[in-house]
KEVOMAR-116801 format. One record per residue: x, z, y of N, C-alpha, C, O in turn; residue in three letters; chain. Coordinates in steps of 0.001 Angstrom, whole numbers. Example, Ala and Ser with C-alpha at 12.3 -4.5 7.8 and 13.67 -1.06 7.14 Angstrom:
// KEVOMAR-116801
13190, 7800, -5690, 12300, 7800, -4500, 13200, 7800, -3300, 14236, 8465, -3319, Ala, A
12850, 7080, -2250, 13670, 7140, -1060, 12900, 7870, 30, 13409, 8039, 1138, Ser, A
***
This chain:
// KEVOMAR-116801
8303, -6753, -52987, 8688, -5972, -54169, 7431, -5388, -54806, 6552, -4871, -54116, Met, A
7360, -5480, -56140, 6171, -5000, -56843, 6072, -3477, -56767, 7054, -2758, -56953, Gln, A
4867, -3017, -56490, 4614, -1586, -56454, 4845, -1010, -57841, 4300, -1505, -58827, Asn, A
5654, 35, -57909, 5995, 590, -59222, 4790, 1189, -59937, 4825, 1409, -61147, Glu, A
3713, 1454, -59177, 2511, 2016, -59800, 1527, 957, -60278, 556, 1278, -60962, Asn, A
1778, -339, -59914, 798, -1381, -60221, 720, -1678, -61710, -366, -1910, -62241, Ser, A
1877, -1672, -62395, 1858, -1992, -63823, 1054, -973, -64620, 195, -1369, -65408, Ala, A
1299, 317, -64447, 473, 1295, -65161, -1000, 1196, -64788, -1879, 1357, -65635, Pro, A
-1265, 926, -63492, -2666, 817, -63061, -3326, -371, -63733, -4452, -267, -64220, Ala, A
-2622, -1517, -63763, -3168, -2706, -64412, -3379, -2467, -65904, -4385, -2892, -66470, Asn, A
-2438, -1793, -66529, -2562, -1496, -67956, -3755, -591, -68213, -4474, -758, -69198, Ala, A
-3962, 377, -67314, -5084, 1297, -67464, -6408, 563, -67302, -7361, 825, -68037, Ser, A
-6470, -364, -66332, -7694, -1136, -66118, -7979, -2033, -67318, -9123, -2151, -67755, Ala, A
-6930, -2663, -67846, -7104, -3529, -69005, -7591, -2739, -70219, -8436, -3210, -70980, Ala, A
-7051, -1541, -70388, -7465, -692, -71498, -8928, -286, -71355, -9678, -260, -72331, Gln, A
-9323, 32, -70116, -10714, 419, -69869, -11672, -729, -70188, -12739, -512, -70762, Ala, A
-11285, -1952, -69811, -12120, -3121, -70104, -12196, -3375, -71607, -13256, -3712, -72135, Leu, A
-11065, -3213, -72288, -11048, -3403, -73731, -11964, -2394, -74424, -12674, -2734, -75371, Ala, A
-11941, -1158, -73944, -12793, -121, -74520, -14275, -417, -74236, -15143, -145, -75066, Glu, A
-14545, -975, -73054, -15929, -1321, -72735, -16419, -2440, -73661, -17540, -2388, -74166, Arg, A
-15573, -3448, -73878, -15946, -4538, -74778, -16224, -4024, -76179, -17225, -4392, -76794, Leu, A
-15339, -3172, -76685, -15532, -2599, -78020, -16826, -1795, -78089, -17557, -1847, -79078, Thr, A
-17095, -1045, -77010, -18314, -244, -76971, -19557, -1126, -77030, -20516, -803, -77732, Ser, A
-19544, -2246, -76291, -20701, -3149, -76299, -20881, -3769, -77679, -22006, -3870, -78169, Arg, A
-19806, -4177, -78297, -19894, -4766, -79632, -20397, -3741, -80639, -21216, -4057, -81503, Leu, A
-19908, -2526, -80525, -20355, -1470, -81432, -21847, -1202, -81261, -22560, -983, -82240, Asp, A
-22318, -1220, -80006, -23744, -976, -79749, -24605, -2059, -80378, -25662, -1774, -80941, Ala, A
-24148, -3309, -80281, -24909, -4405, -80874, -24885, -4318, -82393, -25903, -4547, -83047, Thr, A
-23740, -3993, -82948, -23649, -3846, -84407, -24542, -2714, -84905, -25201, -2838, -85937, Leu, A
-24555, -1616, -84165, -25392, -481, -84560, -26867, -861, -84512, -27639, -478, -85391, Glu, A
-27259, -1616, -83484, -28655, -2049, -83372, -29002, -3038, -84470, -30090, -2973, -85042, Leu, A
-28098, -3945, -84769, -28337, -4877, -85874, -28572, -4130, -87184, -29408, -4535, -87993, Leu, A
-27838, -3047, -87391, -28042, -2246, -88597, -29434, -1648, -88644, -30067, -1611, -89699, Gly, A
-29915, -1175, -87486, -31265, -597, -87441, -32333, -1675, -87635, -33359, -1435, -88272, Arg, A
-32084, -2857, -87085, -33012, -3971, -87299, -33055, -4335, -88777, -34126, -4560, -89342, Val, A
-31880, -4390, -89396, -31798, -4747, -90830, -32558, -3744, -91692, -33076, -4110, -92747, Arg, A
-32631, -2496, -91264, -33302, -1454, -92045, -34776, -1289, -91672, -35483, -495, -92292, Ala, A
-35242, -2023, -90675, -36619, -1887, -90183, -37525, -2820, -90982, -37686, -3988, -90626, Asp, A
-38113, -2311, -92053, -38898, -3157, -92949, -40111, -3758, -92256, -40484, -4896, -92539, Glu, A
-40729, -3009, -91352, -41898, -3532, -90635, -41501, -4711, -89751, -42218, -5710, -89688, Ala, A
-40365, -4598, -89071, -39897, -5678, -88214, -39523, -6908, -89035, -39837, -8032, -88646, Leu, A
-38862, -6704, -90154, -38487, -7833, -91001, -39724, -8542, -91545, -39784, -9771, -91570, Leu, A
-40704, -7761, -91977, -41936, -8358, -92504, -42670, -9136, -91417, -43184, -10227, -91664, Ala, A
-42717, -8565, -90207, -43389, -9252, -89100, -42660, -10542, -88739, -43296, -11541, -88401, Ala, A
-41335, -10527, -88810, -40550, -11722, -88510, -40834, -12822, -89519, -41003, -13982, -89145, Thr, A
-40887, -12465, -90793, -41204, -13451, -91830, -42602, -14022, -91629, -42817, -15224, -91784, Leu, A
-43552, -13154, -91283, -44921, -13631, -91057, -44971, -14581, -89865, -45605, -15634, -89932, Glu, A
-44307, -14211, -88781, -44289, -15069, -87593, -43657, -16420, -87908, -44148, -17457, -87462, Ala, A
-42578, -16409, -88671, -41884, -17649, -88999, -42753, -18570, -89848, -42894, -19753, -89539, Ala, A
-43328, -18036, -90903, -44104, -18883, -91811, -45393, -19369, -91160, -45787, -20518, -91361, Thr, A
-46053, -18520, -90389, -47303, -18938, -89767, -47063, -19963, -88661, -47878, -20864, -88461, Arg, A
-45947, -19828, -87943, -45607, -20849, -86946, -45297, -22170, -87634, -45763, -23221, -87195, Thr, A
-44526, -22129, -88694, -44189, -23351, -89425, -45439, -24031, -89962, -45557, -25255, -89906, Ala, A
-46359, -23250, -90476, -47604, -23805, -91012, -48439, -24439, -89905, -49041, -25492, -90111, Glu, A
-48481, -23813, -88742, -49224, -24371, -87613, -48661, -25732, -87215, -49416, -26685, -87020, Ser, A
-47351, -25825, -87095, -46730, -27085, -86699, -46935, -28149, -87780, -47133, -29323, -87467, Ile, A
-46889, -27746, -89031, -47122, -28699, -90122, -48540, -29280, -90057, -48768, -30414, -90479, Ala, A
-49484, -28505, -89532, -50868, -28968, -89398, -51101, -29743, -88103, -52227, -30159, -87830, Arg, A
-50058, -29941, -87304, -50204, -30672, -86055, -50292, -29780, -84837, -50606, -30263, -83749, Gly, A
-50026, -28499, -84983, -50087, -27574, -83859, -48861, -27645, -82974, -47858, -28276, -83307, Gly, A
-48972, -26977, -81832, -47886, -26918, -80856, -47472, -25470, -80654, -48304, -24563, -80666, Thr, A
-46182, -25269, -80468, -45646, -23945, -80162, -45407, -23837, -78663, -44761, -24700, -78069, Leu, A
-45926, -22778, -78051, -45665, -22468, -76655, -44816, -21198, -76606, -45008, -20284, -77408, Phe, A
-43870, -21147, -75652, -42969, -20005, -75538, -42899, -19605, -74070, -42826, -20469, -73196, Ile, A
-42922, -18296, -73790, -42831, -17870, -72394, -42067, -16564, -72273, -41959, -15793, -73226, Cys, A
-41541, -16335, -71082, -40830, -15105, -70771, -40343, -15156, -69339, -40421, -16204, -68698, Gly, A
-39849, -14058, -68830, -39344, -13954, -67463, -37840, -13690, -67462, -37321, -13027, -68361, Asn, A
-37147, -14206, -66459, -35725, -13917, -66317, -34919, -14390, -67518, -34995, -15555, -67906, Gly, A
-34148, -13479, -68104, -33371, -13832, -69283, -34250, -14304, -70427, -33848, -15162, -71213, Gly, A
-35444, -13749, -70520, -36369, -14168, -71567, -36884, -15581, -71317, -37207, -16298, -72264, Ser, A
-36964, -15992, -70040, -37309, -17383, -69727, -36214, -18319, -70232, -36487, -19391, -70770, Ala, A
-34965, -17884, -70043, -33851, -18669, -70571, -33916, -18790, -72081, -33637, -19855, -72631, Gly, A
-34279, -17713, -72754, -34401, -17771, -74209, -35565, -18669, -74620, -35497, -19341, -75649, Glu, A
-36645, -18682, -73812, -37777, -19556, -74120, -37344, -21014, -74128, -37688, -21757, -75048, Ala, A
-36587, -21435, -73105, -36128, -22820, -73072, -35092, -23080, -74165, -35052, -24169, -74737, Thr, A
-34264, -22091, -74452, -33278, -22219, -75525, -33972, -22524, -76850, -33578, -23442, -77570, His, A
-35017, -21739, -77168, -35683, -21887, -78457, -36505, -23172, -78525, -36553, -23822, -79569, Leu, A
-37150, -23541, -77419, -37886, -24807, -77435, -36922, -25970, -77629, -37234, -26939, -78320, Ser, A
-35745, -25863, -77011, -34738, -26906, -77181, -34241, -27022, -78611, -33925, -28118, -79075, Gly, A
-34170, -25891, -79315, -33722, -25920, -80709, -34694, -26712, -81588, -34292, -27329, -82574, Glu, A
-35979, -26686, -81217, -36982, -27356, -82048, -37202, -28804, -81629, -37412, -29665, -82483, Leu, A
-37158, -29085, -80330, -37285, -30470, -79887, -36031, -31248, -80261, -36112, -32365, -80772, Ile, A
-34878, -30655, -80003, -33622, -31250, -80413, -33284, -30802, -81827, -34097, -30146, -82478, Gly, A
-32116, -31142, -82301, -31726, -30678, -83635, -31303, -29218, -83595, -30698, -28767, -82622, Pro, A
-31621, -28489, -84642, -31140, -27111, -84796, -30066, -27137, -85866, -28878, -27186, -85547, Phe, A
-30460, -27105, -87119, -29495, -27242, -88211, -29566, -28624, -88842, -28558, -29137, -89328, Leu, A
-30758, -29235, -88840, -30969, -30521, -89489, -31150, -31611, -88438, -32204, -31695, -87808, Asp, A
-30145, -32435, -88247, -30202, -33481, -87240, -31044, -34671, -87686, -31315, -35575, -86896, Lys, A
-31458, -34671, -88951, -32229, -35798, -89458, -33731, -35605, -89389, -34479, -36545, -89659, Gly, A
-34197, -34408, -89033, -35651, -34198, -89061, -36273, -34628, -87737, -35587, -34863, -86741, Arg, A
-37613, -34722, -87768, -38349, -35157, -86579, -38299, -34080, -85495, -38107, -32904, -85805, Arg, A
-38471, -34469, -84227, -38581, -33448, -83170, -39877, -32674, -83353, -40910, -33247, -83696, Pro, A
-39814, -31385, -83123, -40977, -30525, -83330, -41565, -30104, -81982, -40819, -29854, -81035, Leu, A
-42903, -30025, -81888, -43563, -29780, -80604, -43442, -28334, -80134, -44106, -27443, -80662, Pro, A
-42595, -28113, -79144, -42378, -26779, -78577, -42284, -26906, -77065, -41516, -27724, -76558, Ala, A
-43056, -26106, -76341, -43107, -26175, -74889, -42800, -24808, -74300, -43468, -23824, -74619, Ile, A
-41787, -24745, -73439, -41489, -23518, -72699, -42347, -23501, -71442, -42180, -24353, -70569, Ala, A
-43253, -22553, -71338, -44154, -22464, -70199, -43415, -22003, -68945, -42454, -21238, -69025, Leu, A
-43872, -22474, -67794, -43312, -22016, -66532, -42266, -22932, -65940, -41723, -22632, -64876, Gly, A
-41966, -24041, -66594, -40883, -24901, -66111, -41384, -26194, -65487, -40593, -27078, -65158, Phe, A
-42701, -26305, -65323, -43282, -27325, -64458, -43376, -26678, -63072, -44314, -25929, -62798, Asp, A
-42413, -26965, -62208, -42310, -26224, -60948, -43525, -26420, -60054, -43937, -25490, -59361, Thr, A
-44105, -27621, -60060, -45280, -27852, -59218, -46462, -27027, -59704, -47136, -26370, -58911, Ser, A
-46710, -27062, -61005, -47836, -26303, -61551, -47607, -24800, -61387, -48512, -24068, -60988, Ala, A
-46393, -24347, -61697, -46103, -22913, -61633, -46222, -22387, -60213, -46829, -21341, -59985, Thr, A
-45642, -23110, -59250, -45699, -22636, -57868, -47112, -22729, -57308, -47511, -21883, -56507, Ser, A
-47881, -23744, -57716, -49267, -23859, -57254, -50106, -22693, -57761, -50873, -22093, -57007, Ala, A
-49956, -22377, -59041, -50713, -21260, -59613, -50302, -19950, -58968, -51156, -19138, -58613, Val, A
-48997, -19734, -58813, -48519, -18490, -58200, -49016, -18357, -56763, -49362, -17261, -56321, Ala, A
-49049, -19472, -56036, -49459, -19440, -54636, -50973, -19307, -54470, -51447, -18539, -53632, Asn, A
-51725, -20059, -55273, -53179, -20111, -55093, -53928, -19035, -55864, -55048, -18673, -55506, Asp, A
-53313, -18531, -56910, -53959, -17485, -57711, -53081, -16228, -57699, -53253, -15346, -56858, Phe, A
-52143, -16163, -58642, -51256, -15007, -58747, -50119, -15363, -59692, -50287, -16170, -60606, Ser, A
-48952, -14749, -59462, -47832, -14955, -60384, -48202, -14500, -61794, -47643, -14982, -62779, Phe, A
-49140, -13575, -61877, -49581, -13090, -63187, -50225, -14196, -64018, -50331, -14065, -65237, Asp, A
-50654, -15280, -63377, -51406, -16334, -64067, -50560, -17540, -64451, -51085, -18491, -65029, Glu, A
-49268, -17529, -64146, -48492, -18771, -64302, -48419, -19271, -65739, -48439, -20479, -65974, Ile, A
-48335, -18368, -66694, -48303, -18788, -68097, -49718, -18992, -68634, -49987, -19952, -69357, Phe, A
-50606, -18089, -68277, -51963, -18120, -68820, -52672, -19414, -68461, -53344, -20005, -69307, Ala, A
-52533, -19867, -67208, -53255, -21061, -66791, -52705, -22312, -67470, -53471, -23198, -67847, Arg, A
-51396, -22390, -67628, -50820, -23523, -68362, -51267, -23498, -69816, -51590, -24538, -70392, Gln, A
-51285, -22315, -70404, -51718, -22194, -71795, -53183, -22599, -71929, -53555, -23281, -72884, Leu, A
-54011, -22182, -70979, -55428, -22539, -71011, -55613, -24048, -70923, -56537, -24599, -71521, Ala, A
-54735, -24719, -70177, -54849, -26163, -70008, -54358, -26939, -71223, -54906, -27993, -71545, Ala, A
-53341, -26435, -71895, -52645, -27234, -72906, -52905, -26826, -74353, -52841, -27669, -75247, Leu, A
-53194, -25561, -74597, -53266, -25072, -75978, -54597, -25408, -76627, -55629, -25539, -75970, Ala, A
-54529, -25543, -77952, -55721, -25775, -78764, -55777, -24716, -79855, -54752, -24126, -80196, Arg, A
-56952, -24471, -80401, -57045, -23523, -81519, -56075, -23922, -82633, -55956, -25096, -82983, Pro, A
-55394, -22932, -83171, -54423, -23197, -84229, -53004, -23334, -83743, -52075, -23361, -84550, Gly, A
-52809, -23423, -82416, -51449, -23447, -81870, -50847, -22048, -81929, -51496, -21101, -82375, Asp, A
-49592, -21925, -81473, -48870, -20643, -81533, -48222, -20355, -80181, -47735, -21265, -79510, Val, A
-48222, -19086, -79790, -47496, -18619, -78609, -46459, -17599, -79039, -46779, -16623, -79717, Leu, A
-45202, -17830, -78637, -44171, -16800, -78733, -43975, -16252, -77316, -43556, -16990, -76424, Trp, A
-44269, -14984, -77102, -44148, -14361, -75785, -43011, -13352, -75821, -43016, -12437, -76645, Ala, A
-42038, -13514, -74932, -40870, -12639, -74897, -40947, -11710, -73694, -41031, -12168, -72554, Leu, A
-40919, -10417, -73947, -40898, -9412, -72880, -40199, -8176, -73415, -40720, -7515, -74314, Ser, A
-39026, -7850, -72880, -38265, -6730, -73417, -39021, -5412, -73272, -38854, -4498, -74079, Thr, A
-39857, -5326, -72232, -40634, -4102, -72024, -42015, -4177, -72653, -42607, -3146, -72972, Ser, A
-42535, -5389, -72835, -43904, -5564, -73300, -44924, -5362, -72206, -46127, -5403, -72463, Gly, A
-44461, -5144, -70981, -45370, -4794, -69895, -45506, -5884, -68830, -46261, -5700, -67876, Arg, A
-44809, -7002, -68958, -44864, -8040, -67931, -46296, -8550, -67784, -46865, -9051, -68754, Ser, A
-46896, -8433, -66587, -48298, -8824, -66431, -48576, -10278, -66797, -49614, -10577, -67388, Pro, A
-47663, -11187, -66454, -47931, -12594, -66775, -47826, -12871, -68275, -48513, -13751, -68794, Asn, A
-46982, -12135, -68960, -46900, -12272, -70413, -48156, -11694, -71067, -48693, -12268, -72014, Val, A
-48609, -10572, -70559, -49825, -9968, -71107, -51026, -10884, -70895, -51879, -11006, -71774, Arg, A
-51096, -11536, -69717, -52204, -12461, -69471, -52109, -13668, -70398, -53132, -14196, -70836, Arg, A
-50903, -14103, -70697, -50742, -15206, -71643, -51247, -14808, -73027, -51886, -15604, -73715, Ala, A
-50959, -13580, -73427, -51433, -13104, -74731, -52959, -13034, -74758, -53580, -13398, -75757, Leu, A
-53554, -12573, -73678, -55012, -12528, -73604, -55608, -13928, -73705, -56607, -14142, -74392, Glu, A
-54988, -14872, -73016, -55469, -16253, -73048, -55323, -16850, -74437, -56200, -17575, -74905, Thr, A
-54221, -16545, -75087, -54016, -17041, -76448, -55131, -16572, -77368, -55645, -17345, -78176, Ala, A
-55501, -15310, -77245, -56583, -14776, -78068, -57879, -15534, -77809, -58593, -15892, -78746, Thr, A
-58176, -15774, -76552, -59402, -16475, -76205, -59422, -17915, -76650, -60496, -18482, -76854, Gly, A
-58251, -18527, -76808, -58163, -19925, -77210, -58008, -20114, -78716, -57945, -21247, -79194, Lys, A
-57945, -19011, -79471, -57717, -19139, -80908, -56289, -19508, -81247, -56030, -20173, -82250, Gly, A
-55350, -19068, -80393, -53921, -19340, -80575, -53252, -18114, -81180, -53455, -16999, -80700, Val, A
-52460, -18308, -82225, -51705, -17206, -82824, -50668, -16717, -81825, -49891, -17515, -81301, Leu, A
-50647, -15417, -81555, -49699, -14882, -80580, -48675, -13976, -81247, -49009, -13109, -82054, Ser, A
-47412, -14207, -80883, -46293, -13410, -81382, -45583, -12817, -80173, -45101, -13556, -79315, Val, A
-45514, -11502, -80098, -44823, -10822, -79001, -43472, -10323, -79488, -43397, -9518, -80416, Leu, A
-42391, -10810, -78848, -41052, -10286, -79087, -40751, -9311, -77961, -40714, -9696, -76793, Leu, A
-40535, -8048, -78313, -40380, -7012, -77301, -39343, -5993, -77743, -38610, -6215, -78707, Thr, A
-39288, -4866, -77025, -38365, -3810, -77371, -39069, -2703, -78130, -40097, -2932, -78767, Gly, A
-38509, -1498, -78061, -39079, -363, -78790, -40555, -221, -78468, -40966, -394, -77321, Ala, A
-41335, 89, -79461, -42791, 131, -79295, -43201, 1140, -78222, -42684, 2254, -78146, Arg, A
-44142, 703, -77406, -44713, 1561, -76383, -46175, 1814, -76733, -46800, 1031, -77450, His, A
-46703, 2899, -76226, -48105, 3222, -76495, -49043, 2186, -75901, -50157, 1995, -76388, Ala, A
-48582, 1506, -74827, -49465, 561, -74145, -49097, -892, -74417, -49372, -1758, -73586, Asp, A
-48476, -1182, -75570, -48211, -2567, -75916, -49525, -3339, -75957, -50550, -2789, -76361, Leu, A
-49508, -4602, -75546, -50750, -5367, -75503, -51423, -5445, -76868, -50801, -5887, -77834, Pro, A
-52675, -5028, -76966, -53355, -5091, -78252, -53673, -6517, -78671, -54026, -6761, -79825, Pro, A
-53547, -7479, -77725, -53926, -8847, -78041, -52937, -9552, -78961, -53306, -10531, -79609, Gln, A
-51685, -9084, -79040, -50688, -9776, -79852, -51038, -9679, -81332, -51282, -8593, -81857, Ala, A
-51060, -10838, -81997, -51358, -10843, -83431, -50200, -10293, -84251, -50404, -9596, -85245, Asp, A
-48981, -10615, -83823, -47780, -10167, -84523, -46814, -9626, -83472, -46585, -10271, -82449, Ile, A
-46254, -8456, -83716, -45314, -7845, -82768, -43956, -7684, -83444, -43839, -7056, -84496, Val, A
-42942, -8258, -82825, -41562, -8078, -83271, -40908, -7126, -82280, -40417, -7547, -81232, Leu, A
-40904, -5847, -82617, -40437, -4806, -81702, -39020, -4377, -82084, -38822, -3671, -83073, Ala, A
-38054, -4805, -81304, -36658, -4425, -81523, -36505, -2944, -81174, -36923, -2532, -80092, Val, A
-35919, -2134, -82056, -35847, -682, -81822, -34779, -291, -80801, -33790, 363, -81132, Pro, A
-35000, -703, -79562, -34075, -378, -78474, -34849, -442, -77167, -35876, -1114, -77076, Ser, A
-34344, 273, -76143, -34916, 182, -74801, -33886, -364, -73808, -34097, -294, -72597, Arg, A
-32787, -902, -74309, -31728, -1448, -73458, -31883, -2962, -73389, -31689, -3656, -74387, Glu, A
-32227, -3468, -72223, -32602, -4885, -72071, -31583, -5867, -72649, -31986, -6743, -73414, Thr, A
-30286, -5775, -72330, -29349, -6759, -72881, -29304, -6745, -74409, -29234, -7800, -75039, Pro, A
-29345, -5551, -75006, -29307, -5477, -76468, -30583, -6075, -77078, -30517, -6758, -78100, Arg, A
-31735, -5822, -76458, -32996, -6382, -76959, -32939, -7901, -76906, -33341, -8573, -77856, Ile, A
-32439, -8449, -75793, -32366, -9903, -75659, -31429, -10515, -76694, -31690, -11609, -77195, Gln, A
-30352, -9825, -77014, -29443, -10329, -78046, -30153, -10439, -79387, -30001, -11433, -80097, Glu, A
-30922, -9424, -79729, -31632, -9446, -81010, -32772, -10455, -80975, -33048, -11099, -81987, Ile, A
-33442, -10608, -79826, -34479, -11631, -79722, -33915, -13004, -80056, -34584, -13808, -80706, His, A
-32696, -13279, -79620, -32106, -14585, -79913, -31778, -14711, -81399, -31957, -15778, -81986, Leu, A
-31302, -13637, -82003, -31049, -13663, -83453, -32348, -13950, -84211, -32393, -14821, -85079, Val, A
-33409, -13198, -83866, -34690, -13409, -84533, -35258, -14784, -84200, -35815, -15456, -85068, Leu, A
-35117, -15203, -82945, -35609, -16515, -82547, -34931, -17639, -83302, -35585, -18610, -83684, Gly, A
-33643, -17526, -83522, -32934, -18542, -84303, -33451, -18572, -85743, -33564, -19640, -86343, His, A
-33762, -17401, -86292, -34313, -17383, -87656, -35685, -18046, -87666, -35989, -18822, -88572, Phe, A
-36519, -17747, -86663, -37834, -18385, -86593, -37676, -19902, -86549, -38376, -20625, -87259, Leu, A
-36753, -20381, -85713, -36520, -21825, -85616, -36042, -22408, -86940, -36449, -23503, -87328, Cys, A
-35173, -21667, -87631, -34658, -22155, -88913, -35776, -22333, -89921, -35811, -23334, -90636, Glu, A
-36692, -21373, -89988, -37806, -21475, -90937, -38754, -22597, -90530, -39183, -23382, -91376, Val, A
-39084, -22677, -89246, -39965, -23743, -88771, -39368, -25110, -89098, -40076, -26008, -89556, Val, A
-38075, -25265, -88864, -37410, -26520, -89164, -37406, -26813, -90661, -37691, -27936, -91078, Glu, A
-37086, -25810, -91463, -36958, -26048, -92918, -38278, -26415, -93561, -38302, -27109, -94577, Ser, A
-39405, -25946, -92967, -40711, -26235, -93533, -41389, -27421, -92858, -42556, -27713, -93121, Leu, A
-40643, -28106, -91980, -41183, -29292, -91306, -40157, -30410, -91322, -39785, -30944, -90277, Asn, A
-39709, -30754, -92501, -38723, -31819, -92678, -39382, -33186, -92542, -40602, -33315, -92646, Gln, A
-38563, -34199, -92310, -39083, -35561, -92268, -39242, -36072, -90863, -39671, -37209, -90665, Gly, A
***
């Protein structure tokens, strides 16, 4: 026989989950509004998009890196450019997500340091005029910072996608896209929105 208290309890749990979902959606909408009003962030996004597109048009390569969820976004964005994004008729565009050569990554981490996994690959593969998109919600990931330093030394344009500006953000980044939040999931959501826009511009300016 069903417990007479189970139905109200289930209804209460369902209501709590519904309220949590609404709260998460509201938080993302509120952050999107702040991003839309952030003129510095919008200008930096446009600059990153056009300069990346110009680099690829000149024969450059885009490198992307990040840790954890940001690593997933790195492969997501590289896939959008190698595969079709909006235009299935255009050529594949050169985009490499760093850290996914398991032999190279594990060798570098084991023989040197995990901090070097992106930097050493970038040093091996990048040429002057290429572009790095580095994703770090905190801006403090040591391996991302080392990648930015390496990009500077190689003459590679560096774009850092991060969260709310910190006093110790890496000075090496040429362009900083700082989402005005300190909540990791919300920052990652906006990084994907901005990343899709970057891909759209790169694709639109590299037809054929």
